[in-house]
N, CA, C, O and the ligand as a Tripos MOL2 file, in Angstrom:
@<TRIPOS>MOLECULE
protein
  309   307    78     0     0
PROTEIN
NO_CHARGES

@<TRIPOS>ATOM
      1 N         143.1190   59.9530   50.7030 N.3       1 MET1
      2 CA        142.8400   59.5840   49.3420 C.3       1 MET1
      3 C         142.9940   58.1100   49.1180 C.2       1 MET1
      4 O         143.9160   57.5100   49.6710 O.2       1 MET1
      5 N         142.1390   57.4940   48.3340 N.am      2 THR2
      6 CA        142.2680   56.1430   47.9920 C.3       2 THR2
      7 C         142.2320   55.9780   46.4310 C.2       2 THR2
      8 O         141.2130   55.6170   45.8410 O.2       2 THR2
      9 N         143.4330   56.2730   45.7980 N.am      3 PRO3
     10 CA        143.4620   56.3210   44.3540 C.3       3 PRO3
     11 C         143.1560   55.0140   43.5950 C.2       3 PRO3
     12 O         142.8560   55.0280   42.4010 O.2       3 PRO3
     13 N         143.2430   53.8700   44.3350 N.am      4 THR4
     14 CA        143.0050   52.5930   43.6290 C.3       4 THR4
     15 C         141.4810   52.2930   43.6100 C.2       4 THR4
     16 O         141.0190   51.3950   42.9080 O.2       4 THR4
     17 N         140.7240   53.0790   44.4080 N.am      5 LEU5
     18 CA        139.2610   52.7770   44.4420 C.3       5 LEU5
     19 C         138.5280   53.7500   43.6340 C.2       5 LEU5
     20 O         138.4500   54.9120   44.0330 O.2       5 LEU5
     21 N         137.9720   53.3800   42.5100 N.am      6 THR6
     22 CA        137.2940   54.2260   41.5780 C.3       6 THR6
     23 C         135.8630   53.8420   41.6000 C.2       6 THR6
     24 O         135.5400   52.7600   41.1110 O.2       6 THR6
     25 N         134.9460   54.6570   42.1410 N.am      7 PRO7
     26 CA        133.5310   54.2780   42.1610 C.3       7 PRO7
     27 C         132.9200   54.3040   40.7000 C.2       7 PRO7
     28 O         133.3820   55.0320   39.8210 O.2       7 PRO7
     29 N         131.9500   53.5360   40.5310 N.am      8 PRO8
     30 CA        131.2460   53.6110   39.2330 C.3       8 PRO8
     31 C         130.6600   54.9680   39.0000 C.2       8 PRO8
     32 O         130.4070   55.6950   39.9610 O.2       8 PRO8
     33 N         130.4200   55.3600   37.7090 N.am      9 PRO9
     34 CA        129.8910   56.7030   37.4080 C.3       9 PRO9
     35 C         128.6040   57.1390   38.0580 C.2       9 PRO9
     36 O         128.3730   58.3140   38.3410 O.2       9 PRO9
     37 N         127.7220   56.0760   38.2970 N.am     10 GLU10
     38 CA        126.4040   56.3870   38.8940 C.3      10 GLU10
     39 C         126.4370   56.6980   40.3470 C.2      10 GLU10
     40 O         125.4540   57.1950   40.8980 O.2      10 GLU10
     41 N         127.5640   56.4170   41.0020 N.am     11 THR11
     42 CA        127.6800   56.5660   42.4560 C.3      11 THR11
     43 C         128.2490   57.9560   42.7950 C.2      11 THR11
     44 O         129.2290   58.4000   42.1970 O.2      11 THR11
     45 N         127.6180   58.6220   43.7560 N.am     12 VAL12
     46 CA        128.1500   59.9010   44.1130 C.3      12 VAL12
     47 C         128.7100   59.8340   45.5240 C.2      12 VAL12
     48 O         128.2530   59.0110   46.3180 O.2      12 VAL12
     49 N         129.6350   60.6320   45.8490 N.am     13 ALA13
     50 CA        130.2520   60.6800   47.1780 C.3      13 ALA13
     51 C         129.6210   61.7920   48.0360 C.2      13 ALA13
     52 O         129.1550   62.7830   47.4740 O.2      13 ALA13
     53 N         129.5890   61.6750   49.2810 N.am     14 PRO14
     54 CA        129.0680   62.7920   50.1440 C.3      14 PRO14
     55 C         129.9760   64.0120   49.8820 C.2      14 PRO14
     56 O         131.1280   63.8720   49.4730 O.2      14 PRO14
     57 N         129.4270   65.1940   50.1290 N.am     15 PRO15
     58 CA        130.1880   66.4070   49.9110 C.3      15 PRO15
     59 C         131.4420   66.4270   50.8220 C.2      15 PRO15
     60 O         131.4220   66.0240   51.9850 O.2      15 PRO15
     61 N         132.5310   66.9270   50.1990 N.am     16 ALA16
     62 CA        133.7770   67.0470   50.9980 C.3      16 ALA16
     63 C         133.5810   68.2150   51.9580 C.2      16 ALA16
     64 O         132.6710   69.0310   51.8100 O.2      16 ALA16
     65 N         134.4820   68.2640   52.9590 N.am     17 ALA17
     66 CA        134.3520   69.3030   54.0150 C.3      17 ALA17
     67 C         134.3340   70.7360   53.3900 C.2      17 ALA17
     68 O         133.6490   71.6220   53.9010 O.2      17 ALA17
     69 N         135.0540   70.9380   52.3390 N.am     18 GLU18
     70 CA        135.1320   72.2960   51.8060 C.3      18 GLU18
     71 C         134.0420   72.6420   50.8170 C.2      18 GLU18
     72 O         133.9450   73.7870   50.3770 O.2      18 GLU18
     73 N         133.2190   71.6680   50.4580 N.am     19 GLU19
     74 CA        132.0980   71.9350   49.5700 C.3      19 GLU19
     75 C         131.0090   72.6950   50.2460 C.2      19 GLU19
     76 O         130.7750   72.5090   51.4400 O.2      19 GLU19
     77 N         130.3200   73.5670   49.5060 N.am     20 ARG20
     78 CA        129.3620   74.4550   50.1520 C.3      20 ARG20
     79 C         127.9840   74.2730   49.5250 C.2      20 ARG20
     80 O         127.8480   73.8100   48.3920 O.2      20 ARG20
     81 N         126.9900   74.6440   50.2790 N.am     21 CYS21
     82 CA        125.5640   74.5860   49.8100 C.3      21 CYS21
     83 C         125.3940   75.4690   48.6470 C.2      21 CYS21
     84 O         125.8840   76.5980   48.6570 O.2      21 CYS21
     85 N         124.6900   74.9950   47.5900 N.am     22 ASP22
     86 CA        124.4010   75.7750   46.4150 C.3      22 ASP22
     87 C         123.4580   76.9810   46.6600 C.2      22 ASP22
     88 O         123.3490   77.8910   45.8390 O.2      22 ASP22
     89 N         122.7980   76.9380   47.8070 N.am     23 ARG23
     90 CA        121.8080   77.9490   48.1020 C.3      23 ARG23
     91 C         122.2830   78.9930   49.0970 C.2      23 ARG23
     92 O         121.9430   80.1680   48.9610 O.2      23 ARG23
     93 N         123.0580   78.5920   50.0900 N.am     24 CYS24
     94 CA        123.3590   79.5330   51.2000 C.3      24 CYS24
     95 C         124.8410   79.5240   51.5830 C.2      24 CYS24
     96 O         125.2180   80.2980   52.4630 O.2      24 CYS24
     97 N         125.6830   78.7240   50.9970 N.am     25 ASN25
     98 CA        127.0990   78.7070   51.2340 C.3      25 ASN25
     99 C         127.4320   78.1040   52.5900 C.2      25 ASN25
    100 O         128.5620   78.2720   53.0470 O.2      25 ASN25
    101 N         126.5250   77.4190   53.2540 N.am     26 ALA26
    102 CA        126.8900   76.6850   54.4520 C.3      26 ALA26
    103 C         127.5900   75.3610   54.0640 C.2      26 ALA26
    104 O         127.5940   74.9750   52.8950 O.2      26 ALA26
    105 N         128.1430   74.7190   55.0000 N.am     27 ALA27
    106 CA        128.8560   73.4080   54.7310 C.3      27 ALA27
    107 C         127.8700   72.4460   54.1080 C.2      27 ALA27
    108 O         126.7630   72.2580   54.6120 O.2      27 ALA27
    109 N         128.2960   71.8180   52.9680 N.am     28 GLY28
    110 CA        127.5070   70.7780   52.2460 C.3      28 GLY28
    111 C         127.3210   69.5230   53.0160 C.2      28 GLY28
    112 O         128.2910   68.9710   53.5370 O.2      28 GLY28
    113 N         126.1150   69.0480   53.1110 N.am     29 LYS29
    114 CA        125.7660   67.7910   53.8330 C.3      29 LYS29
    115 C         125.1570   66.7590   52.8710 C.2      29 LYS29
    116 O         125.1430   65.5720   53.1980 O.2      29 LYS29
    117 N         124.6660   67.1600   51.7240 N.am     30 LEU30
    118 CA        123.9900   66.2820   50.8140 C.3      30 LEU30
    119 C         124.3770   66.5930   49.3590 C.2      30 LEU30
    120 O         124.3020   67.7250   48.8820 O.2      30 LEU30
    121 N         124.7990   65.5000   48.6850 N.am     31 ARG31
    122 CA        125.0290   65.7110   47.2220 C.3      31 ARG31
    123 C         124.0020   64.9490   46.4260 C.2      31 ARG31
    124 O         123.6970   63.7940   46.7200 O.2      31 ARG31
    125 N         123.4690   65.6070   45.4130 N.am     32 VAL32
    126 CA        122.3580   65.0520   44.6390 C.3      32 VAL32
    127 C         122.7740   64.9640   43.2270 C.2      32 VAL32
    128 O         123.1580   65.9590   42.6130 O.2      32 VAL32
    129 N         122.7030   63.7590   42.6880 N.am     33 LEU33
    130 CA        122.9830   63.5330   41.2100 C.3      33 LEU33
    131 C         121.6790   63.6160   40.5180 C.2      33 LEU33
    132 O         120.7700   62.8450   40.8240 O.2      33 LEU33
    133 N         121.5350   64.5610   39.5520 N.am     34 LEU34
    134 CA        120.2870   64.8640   38.8860 C.3      34 LEU34
    135 C         120.0380   63.9310   37.6480 C.2      34 LEU34
    136 O         120.9800   63.5000   36.9830 O.2      34 LEU34
    137 N         118.8060   63.6570   37.3850 N.am     35 ALA35
    138 CA        118.4060   62.7800   36.2650 C.3      35 ALA35
    139 C         118.9050   63.5000   34.8940 C.2      35 ALA35
    140 O         119.3680   62.8090   33.9860 O.2      35 ALA35
    141 N         118.8080   64.7450   34.7900 N.am     36 GLU36
    142 CA        119.1950   65.4810   33.6120 C.3      36 GLU36
    143 C         120.7380   65.7500   33.5400 C.2      36 GLU36
    144 O         121.2260   66.3920   32.6110 O.2      36 GLU36
    145 N         121.4300   65.2640   34.4950 N.am     37 GLY37
    146 CA        122.8820   65.4750   34.6020 C.3      37 GLY37
    147 C         123.2100   66.6610   35.5140 C.2      37 GLY37
    148 O         122.4020   67.5670   35.7180 O.2      37 GLY37
    149 N         124.3840   66.6150   36.0320 N.am     38 GLY38
    150 CA        124.8270   67.6040   36.9500 C.3      38 GLY38
    151 C         124.5500   67.1920   38.4360 C.2      38 GLY38
    152 O         123.8410   66.2300   38.7300 O.2      38 GLY38
    153 N         125.1310   67.9510   39.2900 N.am     39 GLU39
    154 CA        125.0170   67.6530   40.7220 C.3      39 GLU39
    155 C         124.6930   68.9530   41.4660 C.2      39 GLU39
    156 O         124.9760   70.0630   41.0130 O.2      39 GLU39
    157 N         124.0610   68.7350   42.6770 N.am     40 LEU40
    158 CA        123.7690   69.7980   43.5460 C.3      40 LEU40
    159 C         124.3430   69.4110   44.9370 C.2      40 LEU40
    160 O         124.4000   68.2350   45.2980 O.2      40 LEU40
    161 N         124.7520   70.4200   45.6810 N.am     41 VAL41
    162 CA        125.1730   70.2380   47.0380 C.3      41 VAL41
    163 C         124.3680   71.1490   47.9320 C.2      41 VAL41
    164 O         124.2590   72.3540   47.7050 O.2      41 VAL41
    165 N         123.7960   70.5210   48.9760 N.am     42 PHE42
    166 CA        123.0120   71.3290   49.9350 C.3      42 PHE42
    167 C         123.4630   71.1490   51.3020 C.2      42 PHE42
    168 O         123.9860   70.0940   51.6620 O.2      42 PHE42
    169 N         123.2760   72.1640   52.1000 N.am     43 CYS43
    170 CA        123.5340   72.0990   53.5790 C.3      43 CYS43
    171 C         122.4380   71.3110   54.1530 C.2      43 CYS43
    172 O         121.4850   70.9550   53.4600 O.2      43 CYS43
    173 N         122.5490   71.0110   55.4670 N.am     44 GLY44
    174 CA        121.4850   70.2950   56.1970 C.3      44 GLY44
    175 C         120.1090   70.9310   56.1020 C.2      44 GLY44
    176 O         119.0960   70.2730   55.8640 O.2      44 GLY44
    177 N         120.1250   72.2600   56.3020 N.am     45 HIS45
    178 CA        118.8330   73.0160   56.2900 C.3      45 HIS45
    179 C         118.1120   72.8720   54.9080 C.2      45 HIS45
    180 O         116.9430   72.5030   54.8020 O.2      45 HIS45
    181 N         118.9040   73.1910   53.8890 N.am     46 HIS46
    182 CA        118.2320   73.1930   52.5600 C.3      46 HIS46
    183 C         118.0150   71.7560   52.0460 C.2      46 HIS46
    184 O         117.0820   71.5250   51.2770 O.2      46 HIS46
    185 N         118.8530   70.7880   52.4540 N.am     47 ALA47
    186 CA        118.5920   69.4020   52.0540 C.3      47 ALA47
    187 C         117.2280   68.9300   52.5590 C.2      47 ALA47
    188 O         116.4860   68.2460   51.8550 O.2      47 ALA47
    189 N         116.9220   69.3160   53.7960 N.am     48 ASN48
    190 CA        115.6170   68.9440   54.3430 C.3      48 ASN48
    191 C         114.5040   69.8200   53.8390 C.2      48 ASN48
    192 O         113.3730   69.3530   53.7040 O.2      48 ASN48
    193 N         114.7860   71.0910   53.5540 N.am     49 LYS49
    194 CA        113.7490   71.9830   53.0150 C.3      49 LYS49
    195 C         113.2480   71.4490   51.6980 C.2      49 LYS49
    196 O         112.0460   71.4300   51.4310 O.2      49 LYS49
    197 N         114.1430   71.0330   50.9130 N.am     50 TYR50
    198 CA        113.8320   70.6220   49.4400 C.3      50 TYR50
    199 C         113.6610   69.1060   49.3350 C.2      50 TYR50
    200 O         113.5730   68.5700   48.2300 O.2      50 TYR50
    201 N         113.6130   68.3980   50.4950 N.am     51 ALA51
    202 CA        113.5870   66.9090   50.3600 C.3      51 ALA51
    203 C         112.5390   66.3560   49.4970 C.2      51 ALA51
    204 O         112.8240   65.4350   48.7300 O.2      51 ALA51
    205 N         111.2890   66.8600   49.5560 N.am     52 GLU52
    206 CA        110.2160   66.3110   48.7520 C.3      52 GLU52
    207 C         110.5100   66.4360   47.2460 C.2      52 GLU52
    208 O         110.2020   65.5410   46.4590 O.2      52 GLU52
    209 N         111.1070   67.5590   46.8820 N.am     53 HIS53
    210 CA        111.4140   67.8080   45.4760 C.3      53 HIS53
    211 C         112.6450   66.9940   45.0550 C.2      53 HIS53
    212 O         112.6750   66.4350   43.9590 O.2      53 HIS53
    213 N         113.6410   66.9310   45.9120 N.am     54 LEU54
    214 CA        114.8880   66.2570   45.5900 C.3      54 LEU54
    215 C         114.6800   64.7010   45.3310 C.2      54 LEU54
    216 O         115.2780   64.1270   44.4210 O.2      54 LEU54
    217 N         113.8800   64.1160   46.1030 N.am     55 VAL55
    218 CA        113.6080   62.6310   45.9610 C.3      55 VAL55
    219 C         112.9690   62.4050   44.5720 C.2      55 VAL55
    220 O         113.0590   61.2900   44.0560 O.2      55 VAL55
    221 N         112.3770   63.3350   43.9930 N.am     56 LYS56
    222 CA        111.6810   63.1200   42.6550 C.3      56 LYS56
    223 C         112.7050   63.2960   41.5360 C.2      56 LYS56
    224 O         112.6040   62.5880   40.5340 O.2      56 LYS56
    225 N         113.6620   64.1750   41.6400 N.am     57 ILE57
    226 CA        114.5670   64.4670   40.5990 C.3      57 ILE57
    227 C         115.9550   63.7970   40.6890 C.2      57 ILE57
    228 O         116.7510   63.8190   39.7500 O.2      57 ILE57
    229 N         116.1900   63.2140   41.8450 N.am     58 ALA58
    230 CA        117.5210   62.6690   42.1180 C.3      58 ALA58
    231 C         117.6530   61.3150   41.5440 C.2      58 ALA58
    232 O         116.7540   60.4850   41.6810 O.2      58 ALA58
    233 N         118.7900   61.0570   40.8810 N.am     59 VAL59
    234 CA        119.1520   59.7080   40.4120 C.3      59 VAL59
    235 C         119.8650   58.9600   41.5630 C.2      59 VAL59
    236 O         119.6600   57.7660   41.7770 O.2      59 VAL59
    237 N         120.6820   59.6910   42.2680 N.am     60 ASP60
    238 CA        121.3930   59.1740   43.3830 C.3      60 ASP60
    239 C         121.6800   60.3110   44.3930 C.2      60 ASP60
    240 O         121.8040   61.4710   44.0010 O.2      60 ASP60
    241 N         121.7770   59.9910   45.6060 N.am     61 VAL61
    242 CA        122.1730   60.9750   46.6570 C.3      61 VAL61
    243 C         123.2000   60.3880   47.5400 C.2      61 VAL61
    244 O         123.2940   59.1690   47.6860 O.2      61 VAL61
    245 N         123.9900   61.2580   48.1460 N.am     62 ALA62
    246 CA        125.0690   60.8130   49.1000 C.3      62 ALA62
    247 C         124.9460   61.8270   50.3240 C.2      62 ALA62
    248 O         125.0460   63.0430   50.1590 O.2      62 ALA62
    249 N         124.7390   61.2820   51.4690 N.am     63 VAL63
    250 CA        124.5860   62.0920   52.6650 C.3      63 VAL63
    251 C         125.8510   61.9730   53.5360 C.2      63 VAL63
    252 O         126.4620   60.9130   53.6790 O.2      63 VAL63
    253 N         126.1890   63.1130   54.0940 N.am     64 ALA64
    254 CA        127.3830   63.1720   54.9230 C.3      64 ALA64
    255 C         127.1100   62.2560   56.1490 C.2      64 ALA64
    256 O         125.9710   62.1550   56.6040 O.2      64 ALA64
    257 N         128.1700   61.5900   56.6760 N.am     65 PRO65
    258 CA        128.0060   60.5970   57.7440 C.3      65 PRO65
    259 C         127.3820   61.2650   58.9880 C.2      65 PRO65
    260 O         126.6850   60.5950   59.7490 O.2      65 PRO65
    261 N         127.6130   62.5330   59.2000 N.am     66 ASP66
    262 CA        127.1200   63.1700   60.4250 C.3      66 ASP66
    263 C         125.7270   63.8390   60.2670 C.2      66 ASP66
    264 O         125.2850   64.6030   61.1240 O.2      66 ASP66
    265 N         125.0640   63.5200   59.1440 N.am     67 PHE67
    266 CA        123.8150   64.1610   58.8460 C.3      67 PHE67
    267 C         122.7230   63.1400   58.5690 C.2      67 PHE67
    268 O         122.9280   62.1710   57.8380 O.2      67 PHE67
    269 N         121.5550   63.3740   59.1670 N.am     68 VAL68
    270 CA        120.3890   62.5560   58.9300 C.3      68 VAL68
    271 C         119.4450   63.2640   57.9940 C.2      68 VAL68
    272 O         118.8370   64.2510   58.4070 O.2      68 VAL68
    273 N         119.2760   62.8290   56.7550 N.am     69 TRP69
    274 CA        118.4410   63.5120   55.8140 C.3      69 TRP69
    275 C         117.0430   63.0270   55.8790 C.2      69 TRP69
    276 O         116.7930   61.8240   55.9500 O.2      69 TRP69
    277 N         116.0800   63.9900   55.8540 N.am     70 ARG70
    278 CA        114.6670   63.6300   55.8780 C.3      70 ARG70
    279 C         114.2490   62.8760   54.5910 C.2      70 ARG70
    280 O         113.3220   62.0660   54.6160 O.2      70 ARG70
    281 N         114.9610   63.1590   53.4490 N.am     71 GLY71
    282 CA        114.6140   62.5180   52.2620 C.3      71 GLY71
    283 C         114.7750   60.9930   52.2210 C.2      71 GLY71
    284 O         114.1980   60.3260   51.3620 O.2      71 GLY71
    285 N         115.5550   60.4560   53.1460 N.am     72 ASN72
    286 CA        115.7740   58.9960   53.2110 C.3      72 ASN72
    287 C         114.4730   58.3520   53.6040 C.2      72 ASN72
    288 O         114.1380   57.2930   53.0730 O.2      72 ASN72
    289 N         113.7210   58.9450   54.5170 N.am     73 ASP73
    290 CA        112.4520   58.4400   54.8490 C.3      73 ASP73
    291 C         111.4410   58.5400   53.6880 C.2      73 ASP73
    292 O         110.6370   57.6300   53.4850 O.2      73 ASP73
    293 N         111.4850   59.6020   52.9610 N.am     74 LEU74
    294 CA        110.5470   59.8430   51.8980 C.3      74 LEU74
    295 C         110.7860   58.8530   50.8010 C.2      74 LEU74
    296 O         109.8190   58.3660   50.2160 O.2      74 LEU74
    297 N         112.0560   58.5130   50.4740 N.am     75 MET75
    298 CA        112.4030   57.5630   49.4660 C.3      75 MET75
    299 C         112.0180   56.1700   49.8200 C.2      75 MET75
    300 O         111.7060   55.3710   48.9380 O.2      75 MET75
    301 N         112.0280   55.8380   51.1390 N.am     76 ALA76
    302 CA        111.6970   54.5210   51.6500 C.3      76 ALA76
    303 C         110.1930   54.2700   51.5310 C.2      76 ALA76
    304 O         109.7610   53.1190   51.4600 O.2      76 ALA76
    305 N         109.4000   55.3340   51.5090 N.am     77 ASN77
    306 CA        107.9080   55.1620   51.4880 C.3      77 ASN77
    307 C         107.3550   54.9900   50.0470 C.2      77 ASN77
    308 O         106.1480   54.8380   49.8630 O.2      77 ASN77
    309 ZN        121.8910   75.8990   52.4440 Zn       78 ZN78
@<TRIPOS>BOND
     1     1     2 1
     2     2     3 1
     3     3     4 2
     4     3     5 am
     5     5     6 1
     6     6     7 1
     7     7     8 2
     8     7     9 am
     9     9    10 1
    10    10    11 1
    11    11    12 2
    12    11    13 am
    13    13    14 1
    14    14    15 1
    15    15    16 2
    16    15    17 am
    17    17    18 1
    18    18    19 1
    19    19    20 2
    20    19    21 am
    21    21    22 1
    22    22    23 1
    23    23    24 2
    24    23    25 am
    25    25    26 1
    26    26    27 1
    27    27    28 2
    28    27    29 am
    29    29    30 1
    30    30    31 1
    31    31    32 2
    32    31    33 am
    33    33    34 1
    34    34    35 1
    35    35    36 2
    36    35    37 am
    37    37    38 1
    38    38    39 1
    39    39    40 2
    40    39    41 am
    41    41    42 1
    42    42    43 1
    43    43    44 2
    44    43    45 am
    45    45    46 1
    46    46    47 1
    47    47    48 2
    48    47    49 am
    49    49    50 1
    50    50    51 1
    51    51    52 2
    52    51    53 am
    53    53    54 1
    54    54    55 1
    55    55    56 2
    56    55    57 am
    57    57    58 1
    58    58    59 1
    59    59    60 2
    60    59    61 am
    61    61    62 1
    62    62    63 1
    63    63    64 2
    64    63    65 am
    65    65    66 1
    66    66    67 1
    67    67    68 2
    68    67    69 am
    69    69    70 1
    70    70    71 1
    71    71    72 2
    72    71    73 am
    73    73    74 1
    74    74    75 1
    75    75    76 2
    76    75    77 am
    77    77    78 1
    78    78    79 1
    79    79    80 2
    80    79    81 am
    81    81    82 1
    82    82    83 1
    83    83    84 2
    84    83    85 am
    85    85    86 1
    86    86    87 1
    87    87    88 2
    88    87    89 am
    89    89    90 1
    90    90    91 1
    91    91    92 2
    92    91    93 am
    93    93    94 1
    94    94    95 1
    95    95    96 2
    96    95    97 am
    97    97    98 1
    98    98    99 1
    99    99   100 2
   100    99   101 am
   101   101   102 1
   102   102   103 1
   103   103   104 2
   104   103   105 am
   105   105   106 1
   106   106   107 1
   107   107   108 2
   108   107   109 am
   109   109   110 1
   110   110   111 1
   111   111   112 2
   112   111   113 am
   113   113   114 1
   114   114   115 1
   115   115   116 2
   116   115   117 am
   117   117   118 1
   118   118   119 1
   119   119   120 2
   120   119   121 am
   121   121   122 1
   122   122   123 1
   123   123   124 2
   124   123   125 am
   125   125   126 1
   126   126   127 1
   127   127   128 2
   128   127   129 am
   129   129   130 1
   130   130   131 1
   131   131   132 2
   132   131   133 am
   133   133   134 1
   134   134   135 1
   135   135   136 2
   136   135   137 am
   137   137   138 1
   138   138   139 1
   139   139   140 2
   140   139   141 am
   141   141   142 1
   142   142   143 1
   143   143   144 2
   144   143   145 am
   145   145   146 1
   146   146   147 1
   147   147   148 2
   148   147   149 am
   149   149   150 1
   150   150   151 1
   151   151   152 2
   152   151   153 am
   153   153   154 1
   154   154   155 1
   155   155   156 2
   156   155   157 am
   157   157   158 1
   158   158   159 1
   159   159   160 2
   160   159   161 am
   161   161   162 1
   162   162   163 1
   163   163   164 2
   164   163   165 am
   165   165   166 1
   166   166   167 1
   167   167   168 2
   168   167   169 am
   169   169   170 1
   170   170   171 1
   171   171   172 2
   172   171   173 am
   173   173   174 1
   174   174   175 1
   175   175   176 2
   176   175   177 am
   177   177   178 1
   178   178   179 1
   179   179   180 2
   180   179   181 am
   181   181   182 1
   182   182   183 1
   183   183   184 2
   184   183   185 am
   185   185   186 1
   186   186   187 1
   187   187   188 2
   188   187   189 am
   189   189   190 1
   190   190   191 1
   191   191   192 2
   192   191   193 am
   193   193   194 1
   194   194   195 1
   195   195   196 2
   196   195   197 am
   197   197   198 1
   198   198   199 1
   199   199   200 2
   200   199   201 am
   201   201   202 1
   202   202   203 1
   203   203   204 2
   204   203   205 am
   205   205   206 1
   206   206   207 1
   207   207   208 2
   208   207   209 am
   209   209   210 1
   210   210   211 1
   211   211   212 2
   212   211   213 am
   213   213   214 1
   214   214   215 1
   215   215   216 2
   216   215   217 am
   217   217   218 1
   218   218   219 1
   219   219   220 2
   220   219   221 am
   221   221   222 1
   222   222   223 1
   223   223   224 2
   224   223   225 am
   225   225   226 1
   226   226   227 1
   227   227   228 2
   228   227   229 am
   229   229   230 1
   230   230   231 1
   231   231   232 2
   232   231   233 am
   233   233   234 1
   234   234   235 1
   235   235   236 2
   236   235   237 am
   237   237   238 1
   238   238   239 1
   239   239   240 2
   240   239   241 am
   241   241   242 1
   242   242   243 1
   243   243   244 2
   244   243   245 am
   245   245   246 1
   246   246   247 1
   247   247   248 2
   248   247   249 am
   249   249   250 1
   250   250   251 1
   251   251   252 2
   252   251   253 am
   253   253   254 1
   254   254   255 1
   255   255   256 2
   256   255   257 am
   257   257   258 1
   258   258   259 1
   259   259   260 2
   260   259   261 am
   261   261   262 1
   262   262   263 1
   263   263   264 2
   264   263   265 am
   265   265   266 1
   266   266   267 1
   267   267   268 2
   268   267   269 am
   269   269   270 1
   270   270   271 1
   271   271   272 2
   272   271   273 am
   273   273   274 1
   274   274   275 1
   275   275   276 2
   276   275   277 am
   277   277   278 1
   278   278   279 1
   279   279   280 2
   280   279   281 am
   281   281   282 1
   282   282   283 1
   283   283   284 2
   284   283   285 am
   285   285   286 1
   286   286   287 1
   287   287   288 2
   288   287   289 am
   289   289   290 1
   290   290   291 1
   291   291   292 2
   292   291   293 am
   293   293   294 1
   294   294   295 1
   295   295   296 2
   296   295   297 am
   297   297   298 1
   298   298   299 1
   299   299   300 2
   300   299   301 am
   301   301   302 1
   302   302   303 1
   303   303   304 2
   304   303   305 am
   305   305   306 1
   306   306   307 1
   307   307   308 2
@<TRIPOS>SUBSTRUCTURE
     1 MET1         2 RESIDUE 1 A MET
     2 THR2         6 RESIDUE 1 A THR
     3 PRO3        10 RESIDUE 1 A PRO
     4 THR4        14 RESIDUE 1 A THR
     5 LEU5        18 RESIDUE 1 A LEU
     6 THR6        22 RESIDUE 1 A THR
     7 PRO7        26 RESIDUE 1 A PRO
     8 PRO8        30 RESIDUE 1 A PRO
     9 PRO9        34 RESIDUE 1 A PRO
    10 GLU10       38 RESIDUE 1 A GLU
    11 THR11       42 RESIDUE 1 A THR
    12 VAL12       46 RESIDUE 1 A VAL
    13 ALA13       50 RESIDUE 1 A ALA
    14 PRO14       54 RESIDUE 1 A PRO
    15 PRO15       58 RESIDUE 1 A PRO
    16 ALA16       62 RESIDUE 1 A ALA
    17 ALA17       66 RESIDUE 1 A ALA
    18 GLU18       70 RESIDUE 1 A GLU
    19 GLU19       74 RESIDUE 1 A GLU
    20 ARG20       78 RESIDUE 1 A ARG
    21 CYS21       82 RESIDUE 1 A CYS
    22 ASP22       86 RESIDUE 1 A ASP
    23 ARG23       90 RESIDUE 1 A ARG
    24 CYS24       94 RESIDUE 1 A CYS
    25 ASN25       98 RESIDUE 1 A ASN
    26 ALA26      102 RESIDUE 1 A ALA
    27 ALA27      106 RESIDUE 1 A ALA
    28 GLY28      110 RESIDUE 1 A GLY
    29 LYS29      114 RESIDUE 1 A LYS
    30 LEU30      118 RESIDUE 1 A LEU
    31 ARG31      122 RESIDUE 1 A ARG
    32 VAL32      126 RESIDUE 1 A VAL
    33 LEU33      130 RESIDUE 1 A LEU
    34 LEU34      134 RESIDUE 1 A LEU
    35 ALA35      138 RESIDUE 1 A ALA
    36 GLU36      142 RESIDUE 1 A GLU
    37 GLY37      146 RESIDUE 1 A GLY
    38 GLY38      150 RESIDUE 1 A GLY
    39 GLU39      154 RESIDUE 1 A GLU
    40 LEU40      158 RESIDUE 1 A LEU
    41 VAL41      162 RESIDUE 1 A VAL
    42 PHE42      166 RESIDUE 1 A PHE
    43 CYS43      170 RESIDUE 1 A CYS
    44 GLY44      174 RESIDUE 1 A GLY
    45 HIS45      178 RESIDUE 1 A HIS
    46 HIS46      182 RESIDUE 1 A HIS
    47 ALA47      186 RESIDUE 1 A ALA
    48 ASN48      190 RESIDUE 1 A ASN
    49 LYS49      194 RESIDUE 1 A LYS
    50 TYR50      198 RESIDUE 1 A TYR
    51 ALA51      202 RESIDUE 1 A ALA
    52 GLU52      206 RESIDUE 1 A GLU
    53 HIS53      210 RESIDUE 1 A HIS
    54 LEU54      214 RESIDUE 1 A LEU
    55 VAL55      218 RESIDUE 1 A VAL
    56 LYS56      222 RESIDUE 1 A LYS
    57 ILE57      226 RESIDUE 1 A ILE
    58 ALA58      230 RESIDUE 1 A ALA
    59 VAL59      234 RESIDUE 1 A VAL
    60 ASP60      238 RESIDUE 1 A ASP
    61 VAL61      242 RESIDUE 1 A VAL
    62 ALA62      246 RESIDUE 1 A ALA
    63 VAL63      250 RESIDUE 1 A VAL
    64 ALA64      254 RESIDUE 1 A ALA
    65 PRO65      258 RESIDUE 1 A PRO
    66 ASP66      262 RESIDUE 1 A ASP
    67 PHE67      266 RESIDUE 1 A PHE
    68 VAL68      270 RESIDUE 1 A VAL
    69 TRP69      274 RESIDUE 1 A TRP
    70 ARG70      278 RESIDUE 1 A ARG
    71 GLY71      282 RESIDUE 1 A GLY
    72 ASN72      286 RESIDUE 1 A ASN
    73 ASP73      290 RESIDUE 1 A ASP
    74 LEU74      294 RESIDUE 1 A LEU
    75 MET75      298 RESIDUE 1 A MET
    76 ALA76      302 RESIDUE 1 A ALA
    77 ASN77      306 RESIDUE 1 A ASN
    78 ZN78       309 GROUP 0 **** ****
């Protein structure tokens, strides 16, 4: 824990080890901050499956360090 370091509200952190995918309960690899508010957590499988949709609705995303998300390439294009 780093209690002195408070990120700005628009910044999201990658899913913690105990956080689970909203779709299948696997380990979370991607956190998505939605434009309408709220957050979603996806495992690697679902993060890539929904990548095209997520890049359209996400305000911010945070990817786990050990995961390469397909959506990063989509957002770069
Ligand atoms: Zn999943």
